N, C-alpha and C positions, 0 to 999 in steps of 0.2 A: 362807663356802663354802671348801672345801679345793681345792687345785690340785696338779697335777704339772707342774713347769716342766722343759722339755726343751731341752737344748742340741741343735743340729741336726747339724753335721758330726761324724762319728764315732759318732753315736748313732742318728740317723734315716737318714742316707746315709753312704756311705764317704768317707773322705778320699782324695784323688787325688795320685799322684806326678806332678808336672809336670817332665818331663825337660828341657824347654827352659830352665827357670830353676833346676832342681835342688832343688826344694822339695816337701814334702808339705803340701797346703793344701786349701781348699774347691774344689769343682768350678768351672771357669772357662767351661764350655760346657754346654748343655742335655743333650747326649749323655752327658756325664760324670756327670750327676745320676741316681742310681737309689736306690730305697728298699731298705734292708737286709732280710734275711729275718726274718719274723715281727714286723716293726715294726707293720704294720697290725693284727695280732692283739693286740699289746701295747697299742696305743692304744685299740682297742675295749674291752679289759679296763678301762683307766682310765675310759673313758666309762661303762661299766656299773657301775663302783664309785662313780659320782657325782662324780668329780674333774673339775674344769676342766682341760683340756689346753692348755698355753700354751708356745709355743716362745719361748725367750729366747736369742738368739745374737749373738755378735760377728761382723759381716759386713763387714770392711774391704776386700773385693775391689773395690768401687766406688772407695773412697778411694785405693786403690793403682793404679787404672787397669787392673785385670784384666778388668772387664766393666762393663756399664751397669745402671741401675736396671730397665730392661725385662727383663733376664735374671733378676734376682732375683725379679721377679713371675712369670716363667715357671717358675722352680723351684717356687714356691709352688703354682702351678696344677697342675704335674705331680705334686706330692705329694698334693694334694687328690684328683686323679683316680685315683691309685693306692690311696688309702685308701677311696674311696667304695664299691667293690664288696664290701669287708669290713664295711661299716656302721660305719666308724671316722671320727672327725672331730677336727680341730684347732679349738679354740674361739677362740684368738687368737694372734697372732704379733707379737713385739717384737724388732726388730733394732737393734743399735748399728752405725751406718755409719761412725763416726769412727775415726781413727787419728792418733797424734801425728806420724807421718812421712808423712802422706798427700800425694799429688801433686795431689789436688783441693783447692784452697785452702779452700773452705767446710767441708770435712770434716777439716781438719788441726787437731785440738784434743785436749786431755786432758779427757775428760768424766767424768761420774758414771755414765753408762749402760754403758760398756765394762766387762765383767766382768774383774777381780773386783769392780768397783763394783756397787752393788745397784740402780742406777736402773731397769733393765728390770723387775726384780721388783717394786719399789715402785710403778712406774707401772701394771703389770698389776693389782696388789692394789687400787690406788685406782680404776682403771677398772671392774674386774669385781667388786669387793667381796669380795676374797679374804682369808683368814686366813693370813698367812705362817707363823705358828707351828704351824699344822696342815697345812702343805703340804710338798711334797718337791721338791728340785732334783736332776735327773738329768743327769750329764754325764761326758765322758771326759777332762776336763782339770782341772788344779789350780785354775784360775780359777773353774771351776764349783763346786768344793767350797768355796772361799773365799767366793764370792758367796752361795751358799746358806746357809752358816753365819752370815755377817754379817747376812743378812736374817732369821735365826731359823728357817730351814727344816731339816727332816731332809735329809740328802744321800745320794745314791747314786752311787758312782763306778763307771762302766762301763769295764771293761778289767781289766788286771792291776795291782794295787796293789803296787809293789815298794818296798823300803826306800830305793832311790836317789831315789825321788820325794819322800820325806819332807823331804829337805834343802832343797827349793825352796819348800815351802808356807809361808805366813805366816798367822797366827803359828806359830812352830815348835811342832811337836807336834800340830797340828790334823789330825784324821783324819775321813774320811767316816763317816756313820752306818752305811751298808751298802755292800757290794761286790756287783757283778753282772757277769757276762761279757758281757751284751748287754741290750737293752731288754726283750726277752721275759722274761729272768730278773729284771730289775728290777721288772717289773710283778707278778711272783709274790711278790717280796720285799715290795713295798708292800702288796699284797693281804693278806699274812700279818700285816704290822704293823698294818694297819687293823682286822683281825679281833681281834688280840690287844688292841688298845686298847679295842675295843668290849666285850670280855669283862671287861677290867679295870674 
């Protein structure tokens, strides 16, 4: 079975500027969490294409003491509630809660699941019977491109791919398979690629 793996923050919901700490990061409150425009329609397209839709996201907010596990569950419920009227669904969600500088002791570790590690993708593939080589990784970060490539997926970078970004990606010279300005455009790119593969 094929899948589309989705990063969450910056792809499904917007990143937030937290003025009190001076950083752009994940939402820290339920009020800050909202679904970006046309995300439900994009996810419904993936559903209709027969792709498993799997969120794979680094979520170190708990480890850093920004919020608790209950809020992460509320984010998930709010997402599902937003998708439901559009007939869209998420098939599975895999989070890495670890961080090497965590303030929560049990979450302070260097793990294999934190992207660019591929632990989240391989766990999903094992649990759901997915073919990584026939799947897609969609994200707005370098770590998403690296993780997807290492796992053998096609990759879609959401945002503006600039030459300045290239110097940070490992291995040097690695590029995403496709570029898209948002998840809606990514869904159209993936649909076209699937159709091209079927014709070939």
